LUMKOLVO-70827 format. One record per residue: residue in three letters; x, y, z of N, C-alpha, C in turn. Coordinates in steps of 0.02 Angstrom, whole numbers. Atoms other than C-alpha are relative to their C-alpha. Example, Ala and Ser with C-alpha at 12.3 -4.5 7.8 and 13.67 -1.06 7.14 Angstrom:
+--------+--------+--------+--------+--------+--------+--------+--------+--------+--------+
! residu !   n_xx !   n_yy !   n_zz !  ca_xx !  ca_yy !  ca_zz !   c_xx !   c_yy !   c_zz !
+--------+--------+--------+--------+--------+--------+--------+--------+--------+--------+
!    ALA !     45 !    -59 !      0 !    615 !   -225 !    390 !     45 !     60 !      0 !
!    SER !    -42 !    -59 !     -3 !    684 !    -53 !    357 !    -39 !     55 !     37 !
+--------+--------+--------+--------+--------+--------+--------+--------+--------+--------+
***
This chain:
+--------+--------+--------+--------+--------+--------+--------+--------+--------+--------+
! residu !   n_xx !   n_yy !   n_zz !  ca_xx !  ca_yy !  ca_zz !   c_xx !   c_yy !   c_zz !
+--------+--------+--------+--------+--------+--------+--------+--------+--------+--------+
!    MET !     13 !     38 !    -60 !  12127 !   7325 !  11417 !     27 !    -71 !    -10 !
!    ARG !    -28 !     68 !      4 !  12217 !   7162 !  11453 !    -52 !    -52 !     15 !
!    ALA !     46 !     55 !    -14 !  12131 !   6995 !  11459 !     13 !    -27 !     70 !
!    TYR !     -6 !     33 !    -65 !  12097 !   6911 !  11626 !     17 !    -73 !    -14 !
!    ASN !    -19 !     70 !      5 !  12181 !   6740 !  11645 !    -37 !    -39 !     54 !
!    VAL !     40 !     41 !    -46 !  12073 !   6604 !  11724 !     23 !    -73 !     -7 !
!    LEU !    -21 !     69 !     -2 !  12135 !   6432 !  11776 !    -54 !    -42 !     33 !
!    PHE !     49 !     47 !    -27 !  12011 !   6290 !  11802 !     38 !    -64 !     20 !
!    LEU !    -36 !     58 !    -27 !  12076 !   6147 !  11911 !    -46 !    -58 !     15 !
!    CYS !     33 !     62 !    -17 !  12022 !   5968 !  11929 !     54 !    -51 !     13 !
!    THR !    -50 !     51 !    -13 !  12108 !   5807 !  11973 !     30 !    -26 !    -65 !
!    GLY !    -24 !     33 !     60 !  12120 !   5722 !  11803 !     10 !     45 !    -60 !
!    ASN !     -3 !    -47 !     57 !  12103 !   5873 !  11686 !    -15 !    -34 !    -66 !
!    SER !     21 !     32 !     62 !  12010 !   5771 !  11558 !    -73 !     16 !    -18 !
!    ALA !     71 !    -12 !     13 !  11828 !   5825 !  11574 !    -21 !     70 !     23 !
!    ARG !     28 !    -64 !    -24 !  11760 !   5967 !  11685 !     45 !     60 !    -12 !
!    SER !    -45 !    -58 !      8 !  11912 !   6081 !  11684 !     14 !     14 !    -74 !
!    ILE !     -9 !     -8 !     72 !  11937 !   6051 !  11498 !    -62 !     35 !    -30 !
!    LEU !     62 !    -32 !     24 !  11754 !   6096 !  11464 !      0 !     74 !     19 !
!    ALA !     -1 !    -70 !    -23 !  11774 !   6255 !  11568 !     50 !     42 !    -39 !
!    GLU !    -50 !    -36 !     38 !  11934 !   6306 !  11480 !    -26 !     18 !    -70 !
!    ALA !     24 !    -11 !     69 !  11857 !   6286 !  11307 !    -60 !     48 !     -1 !
!    LEU !     58 !    -44 !     -3 !  11694 !   6370 !  11357 !     20 !     73 !     12 !
!    LEU !    -22 !    -69 !    -15 !  11781 !   6522 !  11432 !     35 !     31 !    -61 !
!    ASN !    -34 !    -27 !     59 !  11892 !   6542 !  11279 !    -49 !     15 !    -56 !
!    HIS !     51 !    -10 !     52 !  11739 !   6527 !  11166 !    -44 !     61 !     16 !
!    LEU !     48 !    -52 !    -19 !  11626 !   6645 !  11263 !     34 !     65 !     22 !
!    GLY !    -34 !    -58 !    -29 !  11758 !   6765 !  11332 !     18 !     56 !    -47 !
!    GLU !     -9 !    -51 !     51 !  11777 !   6861 !  11169 !     66 !     38 !      7 !
!    GLY !    -65 !    -31 !     -6 !  11961 !   6895 !  11201 !     11 !     39 !     64 !
!    ARG !     -7 !    -34 !    -64 !  11926 !   6979 !  11368 !     26 !    -46 !     54 !
!    PHE !    -21 !     51 !    -48 !  11966 !   6817 !  11458 !     39 !    -54 !    -37 !
!    ARG !    -39 !     55 !     27 !  12093 !   6679 !  11428 !     -5 !    -58 !     49 !
!    GLY !      9 !     58 !    -43 !  12049 !   6508 !  11497 !     57 !    -50 !     -6 !
!    TYR !    -50 !     53 !     -4 !  12172 !   6375 !  11551 !    -30 !    -55 !     45 !
!    SER !     21 !     53 !    -46 !  12149 !   6208 !  11637 !     59 !    -44 !     17 !
!    ALA !    -53 !     44 !    -23 !  12256 !   6087 !  11734 !    -27 !    -47 !     53 !
!    GLY !     20 !     48 !    -51 !  12248 !   5941 !  11854 !     57 !    -17 !     47 !
!    SER !    -50 !     21 !    -48 !  12336 !   5880 !  12009 !     31 !    -67 !    -20 !
!    PHE !    -23 !     65 !     26 !  12351 !   5706 !  11931 !    -30 !     -8 !    -69 !
!    PRO !     31 !     -1 !     66 !  12317 !   5735 !  11746 !      0 !    -69 !    -33 !
!    LYS !      5 !     60 !     41 !  12257 !   5594 !  11635 !     47 !      8 !    -60 !
!    SER !    -45 !     -5 !     58 !  12358 !   5555 !  11481 !    -33 !     33 !    -60 !
!    GLU !     35 !    -30 !     57 !  12222 !   5624 !  11366 !    -65 !     32 !     23 !
!    VAL !     65 !    -29 !    -12 !  12065 !   5728 !  11359 !    -52 !    -53 !    -13 !
!    HIS !     53 !     51 !      8 !  11909 !   5621 !  11380 !    -35 !     11 !    -67 !
!    PRO !     32 !     -8 !     66 !  11834 !   5587 !  11207 !    -70 !     32 !      3 !
!    SER !     66 !    -31 !     -6 !  11661 !   5638 !  11270 !      4 !     75 !     11 !
!    SER !    -10 !    -72 !     -7 !  11730 !   5809 !  11316 !      7 !     31 !    -69 !
!    ILE !     -9 !    -24 !     68 !  11786 !   5833 !  11137 !    -66 !     -2 !    -38 !
!    GLU !     64 !      9 !     35 !  11619 !   5768 !  11073 !    -50 !     54 !     20 !
!    ILE !     50 !    -49 !    -22 !  11511 !   5884 !  11180 !     19 !     70 !    -21 !
!    LEU !    -22 !    -67 !     22 !  11616 !   6037 !  11140 !    -12 !      8 !    -74 !
!    GLY !     11 !     -3 !     72 !  11610 !   5998 !  10955 !    -73 !      7 !    -18 !
!    SER !     71 !     -4 !     14 !  11422 !   5976 !  10961 !    -29 !     70 !     13 !
!    HIS !     20 !    -70 !    -14 !  11410 !   6155 !  11026 !     41 !     50 !    -41 !
!    GLY !    -39 !    -44 !     43 !  11528 !   6224 !  10894 !     59 !     34 !     34 !
!    ILE !    -56 !    -29 !    -38 !  11670 !   6255 !  11017 !     64 !    -35 !    -21 !
!    ALA !    -64 !     26 !     23 !  11849 !   6233 !  10957 !     32 !    -44 !     53 !
!    THR !    -33 !     47 !    -45 !  11945 !   6088 !  11033 !     75 !     -7 !    -15 !
!    ASP !    -70 !      6 !     17 !  12113 !   6108 !  10948 !     43 !     30 !     56 !
!    GLY !    -45 !    -24 !    -52 !  12255 !   6129 !  11072 !    -18 !    -23 !     70 !
!    LEU !     18 !     24 !    -67 !  12160 !   6052 !  11218 !     43 !    -61 !     17 !
!    ARG !    -40 !     57 !    -23 !  12269 !   5933 !  11318 !     -3 !     -4 !     76 !
!    SER !     -2 !     10 !    -72 !  12277 !   5860 !  11491 !     69 !     18 !     25 !
!    LYS !    -65 !    -24 !    -24 !  12414 !   5946 !  11591 !      1 !      8 !     76 !
!    SER !     -8 !     -7 !    -73 !  12482 !   5962 !  11768 !     -6 !     73 !     21 !
!    TRP !      4 !    -68 !    -26 !  12445 !   6113 !  11874 !     68 !     29 !     14 !
!    ASN !    -68 !    -26 !    -11 !  12633 !   6126 !  11902 !     22 !     46 !    -56 !
!    GLU !    -16 !    -45 !     56 !  12643 !   6208 !  11729 !    -18 !     72 !     16 !
!    PHE !     25 !    -67 !    -14 !  12550 !   6357 !  11801 !     26 !     28 !     65 !
!    ALA !    -30 !    -24 !    -62 !  12647 !   6370 !  11964 !     72 !     25 !    -12 !
!    ARG !    -68 !    -22 !     16 !  12812 !   6408 !  11876 !      1 !     76 !     -7 !
!    LEU !     -8 !    -72 !      5 !  12880 !   6584 !  11873 !    -12 !     26 !    -71 !
!    ASP !      9 !    -22 !     69 !  12871 !   6590 !  11682 !    -71 !    -12 !    -26 !
!    ALA !     70 !     13 !     19 !  12686 !   6540 !  11680 !    -40 !     65 !     -3 !
!    PRO !     44 !    -59 !     -1 !  12548 !   6664 !  11640 !    -25 !     13 !     72 !
!    THR !     26 !    -17 !    -66 !  12493 !   6756 !  11796 !    -76 !     -6 !     -2 !
!    MET !     73 !     12 !     -2 !  12318 !   6700 !  11843 !    -34 !     54 !     41 !
!    ASP !     42 !    -47 !    -36 !  12186 !   6824 !  11894 !    -52 !    -37 !     41 !
!    PHE !     51 !     41 !    -33 !  12063 !   6686 !  11944 !     22 !    -73 !     -4 !
!    VAL !    -12 !     73 !     -2 !  12084 !   6503 !  11995 !    -63 !    -32 !     30 !
!    PHE !     61 !     34 !    -22 !  11927 !   6395 !  12007 !     10 !    -75 !      0 !
!    THR !      1 !     73 !     -2 !  11920 !   6215 !  12065 !    -70 !    -22 !    -22 !
!    VAL !     65 !     24 !     25 !  11783 !   6118 !  11976 !    -15 !    -71 !     24 !
!    CYS !     15 !     65 !    -30 !  11796 !   5954 !  12072 !     17 !      2 !     74 !
!    ASP !     -9 !     -2 !    -72 !  11784 !   5919 !  12257 !     69 !    -23 !     23 !
!    GLN !    -65 !     26 !    -21 !  11944 !   5820 !  12266 !     54 !     53 !     -8 !
!    ALA !    -51 !    -52 !     10 !  12051 !   5960 !  12192 !     -9 !     57 !     50 !
!    ALA !     13 !    -54 !    -48 !  11966 !   6086 !  12308 !     30 !    -16 !     68 !
!    GLY !    -27 !     20 !    -65 !  12027 !   5986 !  12458 !     75 !    -11 !      0 !
!    GLU !    -71 !     12 !      4 !  12204 !   5962 !  12396 !     39 !     64 !     14 !
!    VAL !    -44 !    -57 !    -10 !  12350 !   6073 !  12440 !     24 !     22 !    -69 !
!    CYS !    -17 !    -26 !     66 !  12371 !   6180 !  12285 !     68 !     33 !      2 !
!    PRO !    -62 !    -38 !      3 !  12534 !   6255 !  12226 !    -14 !     73 !     17 !
!    VAL !      6 !    -73 !    -10 !  12567 !   6437 !  12266 !      1 !     30 !    -70 !
!    TRP !      5 !    -30 !     67 !  12509 !   6534 !  12113 !     35 !     67 !      0 !
!    PRO !    -29 !    -67 !      5 !  12613 !   6682 !  12056 !    -55 !     52 !     -1 !
!    GLY !     51 !    -51 !     -5 !  12519 !   6842 !  12091 !    -48 !    -17 !     57 !
!    THR !     49 !     13 !    -51 !  12365 !   6843 !  12200 !    -69 !    -11 !    -32 !
!    PRO !     64 !     12 !     34 !  12223 !   6762 !  12102 !    -58 !     -5 !     48 !
!    VAL !     62 !     12 !    -36 !  12044 !   6764 !  12162 !    -16 !    -74 !    -10 !
!    THR !     14 !     71 !      5 !  11997 !   6585 !  12201 !    -71 !    -15 !     24 !
!    ALA !     66 !     23 !    -21 !  11831 !   6493 !  12218 !     -8 !    -73 !    -21 !
!    HIS !     16 !     70 !     17 !  11759 !   6318 !  12212 !    -65 !     -1 !    -39 !
!    TRP !     59 !      6 !     43 !  11637 !   6283 !  12070 !    -12 !    -74 !    -13 !
!    GLY !      7 !     72 !      6 !  11606 !   6098 !  12102 !    -54 !    -23 !    -49 !
!    ILE !     44 !     30 !     50 !  11526 !   5997 !  11962 !      9 !    -76 !      5 !
!    PRO !     -8 !     74 !     -1 !  11489 !   5808 !  11969 !     41 !    -23 !    -61 !
!    ASP !    -45 !     25 !     52 !  11616 !   5710 !  11867 !    -37 !    -42 !    -52 !
!    PRO !     36 !     38 !     50 !  11536 !   5656 !  11704 !     39 !    -62 !    -22 !
!    ALA !    -41 !     57 !     20 !  11682 !   5539 !  11668 !     -8 !    -60 !     47 !
!    ALA !      9 !     53 !    -49 !  11639 !   5438 !  11823 !    -68 !    -35 !     -7 !
!    VAL !     67 !     29 !      8 !  11461 !   5400 !  11766 !      5 !    -66 !    -39 !
!    GLU !      5 !     65 !     33 !  11429 !   5219 !  11723 !    -72 !     -8 !    -22 !
!    GLY !     68 !     11 !     24 !  11278 !   5159 !  11629 !     -1 !     -2 !    -75 !
!    THR !      8 !      3 !     73 !  11211 !   5168 !  11453 !     37 !     58 !    -32 !
!    ALA !    -31 !    -55 !     37 !  11289 !   5276 !  11319 !    -40 !     64 !      7 !
!    ALA !     43 !    -59 !     -7 !  11140 !   5393 !  11334 !      9 !     32 !     69 !
!    GLU !    -10 !    -27 !    -68 !  11166 !   5411 !  11523 !     68 !     35 !      6 !
!    ARG !    -66 !    -31 !     -2 !  11351 !   5448 !  11500 !      0 !     66 !    -39 !
!    LYS !      5 !    -61 !     41 !  11312 !   5575 !  11363 !    -37 !     55 !     39 !
!    MET !     39 !    -47 !    -40 !  11183 !   5658 !  11476 !     43 !     30 !     57 !
!    ALA !    -44 !    -25 !    -53 !  11313 !   5672 !  11615 !     47 !     55 !    -27 !
!    PHE !    -43 !    -51 !     30 !  11430 !   5768 !  11499 !    -40 !     62 !    -19 !
!    GLN !     43 !    -57 !     18 !  11286 !   5877 !  11438 !    -18 !     40 !     63 !
!    SER !     16 !    -34 !    -63 !  11238 !   5917 !  11619 !     59 !     40 !     26 !
!    ALA !    -60 !    -36 !    -22 !  11417 !   5963 !  11664 !     12 !     62 !    -44 !
!    PHE !     -9 !    -55 !     47 !  11429 !   6071 !  11508 !    -49 !     56 !     16 !
!    GLN !     51 !    -51 !    -14 !  11266 !   6162 !  11549 !     14 !     37 !     66 !
!    ALA !    -16 !    -32 !    -64 !  11316 !   6194 !  11730 !     58 !     48 !     -7 !
!    LEU !    -58 !    -44 !     11 !  11483 !   6265 !  11677 !    -18 !     59 !    -44 !
!    GLU !     19 !    -55 !     44 !  11405 !   6368 !  11539 !    -38 !     55 !     39 !
!    ILE !     37 !    -48 !    -40 !  11284 !   6451 !  11661 !     48 !     39 !     45 !
!    ARG !    -47 !    -34 !    -45 !  11424 !   6489 !  11784 !     47 !     47 !    -38 !
!    ILE !    -46 !    -41 !     39 !  11542 !   6554 !  11651 !    -35 !     61 !    -29 !
!    ARG !     38 !    -58 !     26 !  11409 !   6664 !  11569 !    -13 !     51 !     56 !
!    THR !     12 !    -44 !    -57 !  11367 !   6735 !  11741 !     65 !     36 !     19 !
!    PHE !    -65 !    -28 !    -15 !  11552 !   6763 !  11777 !     18 !     54 !    -51 !
!    LEU !    -17 !    -47 !     53 !  11577 !   6850 !  11609 !    -43 !     64 !      2 !
!    SER !     44 !    -58 !     -4 !  11432 !   6968 !  11645 !     19 !     47 !     57 !
!    MET !    -20 !    -42 !    -56 !  11516 !   7036 !  11801 !     42 !     59 !    -24 !
!    PRO !    -42 !    -57 !     17 !  11588 !   7212 !  11787 !     64 !     -1 !     43 !
!    ILE !    -57 !     13 !    -44 !  11752 !   7150 !  11863 !     43 !     62 !     11 !
!    ALA !    -43 !    -59 !     -6 !  11852 !   7309 !  11828 !    -30 !     53 !     46 !
!    ASP !     34 !    -51 !    -41 !  11722 !   7411 !  11924 !    -10 !    -22 !     72 !
!    LEU !     12 !     28 !    -66 !  11720 !   7300 !  12079 !     64 !     -6 !     40 !
!    ASP !    -59 !     11 !    -42 !  11838 !   7290 !  12227 !     11 !    -76 !      8 !
!    ARG !    -19 !     70 !     -5 !  11927 !   7125 !  12261 !    -47 !    -41 !     43 !
!    GLU !     44 !     37 !    -44 !  11816 !   7073 !  12406 !    -68 !    -13 !    -31 !
!    THR !     64 !      9 !     34 !  11658 !   7099 !  12305 !      6 !    -53 !    -54 !
!    VAL !    -11 !     51 !     52 !  11729 !   6998 !  12161 !      5 !    -69 !     32 !
!    MET !     -7 !     65 !    -33 !  11778 !   6859 !  12281 !    -68 !    -27 !     22 !
!    GLY !     67 !     21 !    -21 !  11602 !   6853 !  12352 !    -43 !    -22 !    -58 !
!    LYS !     40 !     17 !     58 !  11523 !   6851 !  12181 !     22 !    -65 !    -33 !
!    VAL !    -22 !     62 !     32 !  11632 !   6711 !  12111 !    -16 !    -60 !     44 !
!    GLU !     20 !     54 !    -44 !  11596 !   6607 !  12266 !    -75 !    -14 !     -9 !
!    GLN !     73 !      8 !     11 !  11409 !   6638 !  12239 !    -13 !    -36 !    -67 !
!    ILE !      8 !     33 !     65 !  11426 !   6586 !  12056 !     10 !    -75 !      7 !
!    GLY !    -13 !     71 !    -11 !  11495 !   6419 !  12116 !    -58 !    -38 !     29 !
!    ARG !     59 !     32 !    -28 !  11328 !   6386 !  12198 !    -60 !     -1 !    -47 !
!    LEU !     55 !      0 !     49 !  11223 !   6410 !  12041 !    -15 !    -71 !    -22 !
!    ARG !     22 !     65 !     25 !  11123 !   6258 !  11986 !     -7 !      4 !    -75 !
!    ALA !      4 !      3 !     73 !  11127 !   6205 !  11805 !    -72 !      6 !    -25 !
!    GLU !     68 !      4 !     26 !  10940 !   6179 !  11790 !    -32 !     69 !     -7 !
!    SER !     36 !    -63 !      0 !  10886 !   6356 !  11829 !     43 !     62 !     -4 !
!    GLY !    -42 !    -60 !     -3 !  11036 !   6470 !  11842 !    -10 !     37 !     66 !
!    LYS !     14 !    -32 !    -64 !  10975 !   6510 !  12019 !     48 !    -27 !     53 !
!    SER !    -42 !     22 !    -55 !  11078 !   6501 !  12178 !    -34 !    -54 !     40 !
!    VAL !     27 !     52 !    -45 !  11059 !   6353 !  12292 !     -1 !     25 !     71 !
+--------+--------+--------+--------+--------+--------+--------+--------+--------+--------+
***
């Protein structure tokens, strides 16, 4: 069985989409391959993204901020799923992805935009991590191969409405 390719999109590709890429690769057990990109990528991954991933024992080597144009090329991996994790990217005109990926919006507040004390900024990254972890674990538990495309589309949209605190739909 081949692995499913999943692309997480955000504007800067330095925090939320990076966290999602690393989480999916960590939890996906080879059944899924996570990627991330941004419409206007930052020059580097946010240091707090690396810190929170490391604190959970998740590998960070190879993570980099990159443009979504890398994944719109003909020689790019074909995506099975494309999820936007920030509201701005969800509203932007996305490239045409090779193949016909299932798409959904999994909006998460931007932890990199939080101002305040070091503890408040750290909590913002932890909250984003937890919200993504719940959604990704729920996504990974789906019997995708046994479901028709419309059912999968409905389920991934529903996953995007899960709250971090409880794992329950909003």
